[in-house]
ChimeraX commands (.cxc) that place a marker at each C-alpha (Angstrom):
marker #1 position 79.36,74.15,162.98 radius 0.5
marker #1 position 78.00,77.66,163.44 radius 0.5
marker #1 position 79.78,80.48,161.62 radius 0.5
marker #1 position 77.91,83.19,163.55 radius 0.5
marker #1 position 79.26,86.02,165.59 radius 0.5
marker #1 position 79.83,84.45,169.03 radius 0.5
marker #1 position 80.61,85.80,172.47 radius 0.5
marker #1 position 84.36,85.60,171.92 radius 0.5
marker #1 position 84.04,87.66,168.73 radius 0.5
marker #1 position 82.02,90.28,170.60 radius 0.5
marker #1 position 84.62,90.49,173.38 radius 0.5
marker #1 position 87.50,90.81,170.91 radius 0.5
marker #1 position 85.60,93.47,168.97 radius 0.5
marker #1 position 84.97,95.40,172.19 radius 0.5
marker #1 position 88.67,95.20,173.05 radius 0.5
marker #1 position 89.68,96.55,169.64 radius 0.5
marker #1 position 87.05,99.28,169.83 radius 0.5
marker #1 position 88.32,100.30,173.28 radius 0.5
marker #1 position 91.89,100.43,172.01 radius 0.5
marker #1 position 90.78,102.52,169.04 radius 0.5
marker #1 position 89.03,105.00,171.34 radius 0.5
marker #1 position 92.11,105.19,173.60 radius 0.5
marker #1 position 94.29,105.82,170.55 radius 0.5
marker #1 position 92.01,108.58,169.25 radius 0.5
marker #1 position 91.90,110.19,172.71 radius 0.5
marker #1 position 95.71,110.07,172.93 radius 0.5
marker #1 position 96.16,111.71,169.52 radius 0.5
marker #1 position 93.63,114.44,170.40 radius 0.5
marker #1 position 95.39,115.08,173.73 radius 0.5
marker #1 position 98.79,115.30,172.04 radius 0.5
marker #1 position 97.57,117.63,169.28 radius 0.5
marker #1 position 95.81,119.79,171.87 radius 0.5
marker #1 position 99.02,119.99,173.87 radius 0.5
marker #1 position 101.05,120.94,170.81 radius 0.5
marker #1 position 98.79,123.88,170.05 radius 0.5
marker #1 position 98.47,124.90,173.73 radius 0.5
marker #1 position 102.25,125.07,174.24 radius 0.5
marker #1 position 103.37,128.68,173.96 radius 0.5
marker #1 position 107.03,127.72,174.11 radius 0.5
marker #1 position 106.99,126.00,170.71 radius 0.5
marker #1 position 107.38,128.08,167.59 radius 0.5
marker #1 position 104.99,127.66,164.70 radius 0.5
marker #1 position 107.54,125.68,162.69 radius 0.5
marker #1 position 108.16,123.21,165.50 radius 0.5
marker #1 position 104.43,122.79,165.99 radius 0.5
marker #1 position 104.06,122.07,162.28 radius 0.5
marker #1 position 106.88,119.50,162.40 radius 0.5
marker #1 position 105.36,117.70,165.40 radius 0.5
marker #1 position 101.93,117.63,163.75 radius 0.5
marker #1 position 103.40,116.37,160.47 radius 0.5
marker #1 position 105.36,113.68,162.35 radius 0.5
marker #1 position 102.22,112.53,164.17 radius 0.5
marker #1 position 100.07,112.58,161.02 radius 0.5
marker #1 position 102.59,110.86,158.74 radius 0.5
marker #1 position 103.90,108.24,161.20 radius 0.5
marker #1 position 101.23,108.20,163.95 radius 0.5
marker #1 position 102.48,105.44,166.25 radius 0.5
marker #1 position 106.12,106.52,166.20 radius 0.5
marker #1 position 105.22,110.22,166.31 radius 0.5
marker #1 position 102.94,109.82,169.33 radius 0.5
marker #1 position 105.45,107.63,171.14 radius 0.5
marker #1 position 108.31,110.07,170.48 radius 0.5
marker #1 position 106.17,113.03,171.58 radius 0.5
marker #1 position 105.22,111.31,174.83 radius 0.5
marker #1 position 108.85,110.39,175.54 radius 0.5
marker #1 position 110.34,113.77,174.61 radius 0.5
marker #1 position 107.63,116.14,175.84 radius 0.5
marker #1 position 105.50,114.01,178.18 radius 0.5
marker #1 position 106.66,115.73,181.37 radius 0.5
marker #1 position 106.02,119.22,180.04 radius 0.5
marker #1 position 102.68,118.02,178.66 radius 0.5
marker #1 position 101.72,116.92,182.17 radius 0.5
marker #1 position 102.83,120.26,183.63 radius 0.5
marker #1 position 100.78,122.24,181.07 radius 0.5
marker #1 position 97.71,120.10,181.76 radius 0.5
marker #1 position 98.15,120.59,185.50 radius 0.5
marker #1 position 98.58,124.35,185.06 radius 0.5
marker #1 position 95.45,124.55,182.89 radius 0.5
marker #1 position 93.48,122.67,185.57 radius 0.5
marker #1 position 94.72,125.07,188.26 radius 0.5
marker #1 position 93.74,128.08,186.14 radius 0.5
marker #1 position 90.29,126.60,185.55 radius 0.5
marker #1 position 89.90,125.96,189.27 radius 0.5
marker #1 position 90.92,129.54,190.07 radius 0.5
marker #1 position 88.38,130.89,187.56 radius 0.5
marker #1 position 85.69,128.73,189.14 radius 0.5
marker #1 position 86.55,129.94,192.64 radius 0.5
marker #1 position 86.51,133.54,191.41 radius 0.5
marker #1 position 83.09,133.02,189.83 radius 0.5
marker #1 position 81.65,131.30,192.89 radius 0.5
marker #1 position 83.02,134.08,195.09 radius 0.5
marker #1 position 81.40,136.71,192.87 radius 0.5
marker #1 position 77.95,135.13,193.10 radius 0.5
marker #1 position 76.29,136.28,196.33 radius 0.5
marker #1 position 75.14,133.60,198.72 radius 0.5
marker #1 position 71.38,133.39,199.13 radius 0.5
marker #1 position 70.01,135.19,202.16 radius 0.5
marker #1 position 67.90,132.65,204.03 radius 0.5
marker #1 position 65.98,135.27,206.00 radius 0.5
marker #1 position 64.93,137.10,202.82 radius 0.5
marker #1 position 63.82,133.86,201.18 radius 0.5
marker #1 position 61.76,132.88,204.23 radius 0.5
marker #1 position 60.17,136.33,204.32 radius 0.5
marker #1 position 59.29,136.07,200.60 radius 0.5
marker #1 position 57.77,132.63,201.16 radius 0.5
marker #1 position 55.73,133.95,204.09 radius 0.5
marker #1 position 54.45,136.80,201.92 radius 0.5
marker #1 position 53.44,134.31,199.22 radius 0.5
marker #1 position 51.65,132.18,201.82 radius 0.5
marker #1 position 49.91,135.21,203.35 radius 0.5
marker #1 position 48.89,136.40,199.90 radius 0.5
marker #1 position 47.28,133.05,199.13 radius 0.5
marker #1 position 49.73,132.09,196.39 radius 0.5
marker #1 position 51.11,129.16,198.42 radius 0.5
marker #1 position 49.10,126.72,200.49 radius 0.5
marker #1 position 50.36,125.98,204.01 radius 0.5
marker #1 position 51.64,122.58,202.82 radius 0.5
marker #1 position 53.50,124.15,199.89 radius 0.5
marker #1 position 54.91,126.79,202.24 radius 0.5
marker #1 position 56.23,124.13,204.63 radius 0.5
marker #1 position 57.77,122.19,201.75 radius 0.5
marker #1 position 59.47,125.29,200.31 radius 0.5
marker #1 position 60.64,126.34,203.77 radius 0.5
marker #1 position 62.21,122.93,204.31 radius 0.5
marker #1 position 64.12,123.31,201.01 radius 0.5
marker #1 position 65.39,126.75,202.00 radius 0.5
marker #1 position 66.52,125.59,205.43 radius 0.5
marker #1 position 68.18,122.43,204.10 radius 0.5
marker link #1:1,2 radius 0.2
marker link #1:2,3 radius 0.2
marker link #1:3,4 radius 0.2
marker link #1:4,5 radius 0.2
marker link #1:5,6 radius 0.2
marker link #1:6,7 radius 0.2
marker link #1:7,8 radius 0.2
marker link #1:8,9 radius 0.2
marker link #1:9,10 radius 0.2
marker link #1:10,11 radius 0.2
marker link #1:11,12 radius 0.2
marker link #1:12,13 radius 0.2
marker link #1:13,14 radius 0.2
marker link #1:14,15 radius 0.2
marker link #1:15,16 radius 0.2
marker link #1:16,17 radius 0.2
marker link #1:17,18 radius 0.2
marker link #1:18,19 radius 0.2
marker link #1:19,20 radius 0.2
marker link #1:20,21 radius 0.2
marker link #1:21,22 radius 0.2
marker link #1:22,23 radius 0.2
marker link #1:23,24 radius 0.2
marker link #1:24,25 radius 0.2
marker link #1:25,26 radius 0.2
marker link #1:26,27 radius 0.2
marker link #1:27,28 radius 0.2
marker link #1:28,29 radius 0.2
marker link #1:29,30 radius 0.2
marker link #1:30,31 radius 0.2
marker link #1:31,32 radius 0.2
marker link #1:32,33 radius 0.2
marker link #1:33,34 radius 0.2
marker link #1:34,35 radius 0.2
marker link #1:35,36 radius 0.2
marker link #1:36,37 radius 0.2
marker link #1:37,38 radius 0.2
marker link #1:38,39 radius 0.2
marker link #1:39,40 radius 0.2
marker link #1:40,41 radius 0.2
marker link #1:41,42 radius 0.2
marker link #1:42,43 radius 0.2
marker link #1:43,44 radius 0.2
marker link #1:44,45 radius 0.2
marker link #1:45,46 radius 0.2
marker link #1:46,47 radius 0.2
marker link #1:47,48 radius 0.2
marker link #1:48,49 radius 0.2
marker link #1:49,50 radius 0.2
marker link #1:50,51 radius 0.2
marker link #1:51,52 radius 0.2
marker link #1:52,53 radius 0.2
marker link #1:53,54 radius 0.2
marker link #1:54,55 radius 0.2
marker link #1:55,56 radius 0.2
marker link #1:56,57 radius 0.2
marker link #1:57,58 radius 0.2
marker link #1:58,59 radius 0.2
marker link #1:59,60 radius 0.2
marker link #1:60,61 radius 0.2
marker link #1:61,62 radius 0.2
marker link #1:62,63 radius 0.2
marker link #1:63,64 radius 0.2
marker link #1:64,65 radius 0.2
marker link #1:65,66 radius 0.2
marker link #1:66,67 radius 0.2
marker link #1:67,68 radius 0.2
marker link #1:68,69 radius 0.2
marker link #1:69,70 radius 0.2
marker link #1:70,71 radius 0.2
marker link #1:71,72 radius 0.2
marker link #1:72,73 radius 0.2
marker link #1:73,74 radius 0.2
marker link #1:74,75 radius 0.2
marker link #1:75,76 radius 0.2
marker link #1:76,77 radius 0.2
marker link #1:77,78 radius 0.2
marker link #1:78,79 radius 0.2
marker link #1:79,80 radius 0.2
marker link #1:80,81 radius 0.2
marker link #1:81,82 radius 0.2
marker link #1:82,83 radius 0.2
marker link #1:83,84 radius 0.2
marker link #1:84,85 radius 0.2
marker link #1:85,86 radius 0.2
marker link #1:86,87 radius 0.2
marker link #1:87,88 radius 0.2
marker link #1:88,89 radius 0.2
marker link #1:89,90 radius 0.2
marker link #1:90,91 radius 0.2
marker link #1:91,92 radius 0.2
marker link #1:92,93 radius 0.2
marker link #1:93,94 radius 0.2
marker link #1:94,95 radius 0.2
marker link #1:95,96 radius 0.2
marker link #1:96,97 radius 0.2
marker link #1:97,98 radius 0.2
marker link #1:98,99 radius 0.2
marker link #1:99,100 radius 0.2
marker link #1:100,101 radius 0.2
marker link #1:101,102 radius 0.2
marker link #1:102,103 radius 0.2
marker link #1:103,104 radius 0.2
marker link #1:104,105 radius 0.2
marker link #1:105,106 radius 0.2
marker link #1:106,107 radius 0.2
marker link #1:107,108 radius 0.2
marker link #1:108,109 radius 0.2
marker link #1:109,110 radius 0.2
marker link #1:110,111 radius 0.2
marker link #1:111,112 radius 0.2
marker link #1:112,113 radius 0.2
marker link #1:113,114 radius 0.2
marker link #1:114,115 radius 0.2
marker link #1:115,116 radius 0.2
marker link #1:116,117 radius 0.2
marker link #1:117,118 radius 0.2
marker link #1:118,119 radius 0.2
marker link #1:119,120 radius 0.2
marker link #1:120,121 radius 0.2
marker link #1:121,122 radius 0.2
marker link #1:122,123 radius 0.2
marker link #1:123,124 radius 0.2
marker link #1:124,125 radius 0.2
marker link #1:125,126 radius 0.2
marker link #1:126,127 radius 0.2
marker link #1:127,128 radius 0.2
view
């Protein structure tokens, strides 16, 4: 009889490791939500954190039951704000002017910096 670490042991270990990672991710998400919530006072935040640190399973379960909906709304709002910031940034960056880029490439080709093959390759990238 072999007392080695078999396939079943590997699969069970992977399952437990996955559950541990999910648990850690959940606790991080809950703690992040507690500190992101502007509606909670400092004392209430401290009580929630203490509850989650002292009795983790019960604290996390109670937090998700009591404040899960508002947690979802805050996460959704943060995603919308991030999307708006991204759109604002992308709108502020000017779009490349294809004609100017082609003219610059032609100048480089005429000046001998680019070979005709390199020019055609760069032109294809600009026009793509």
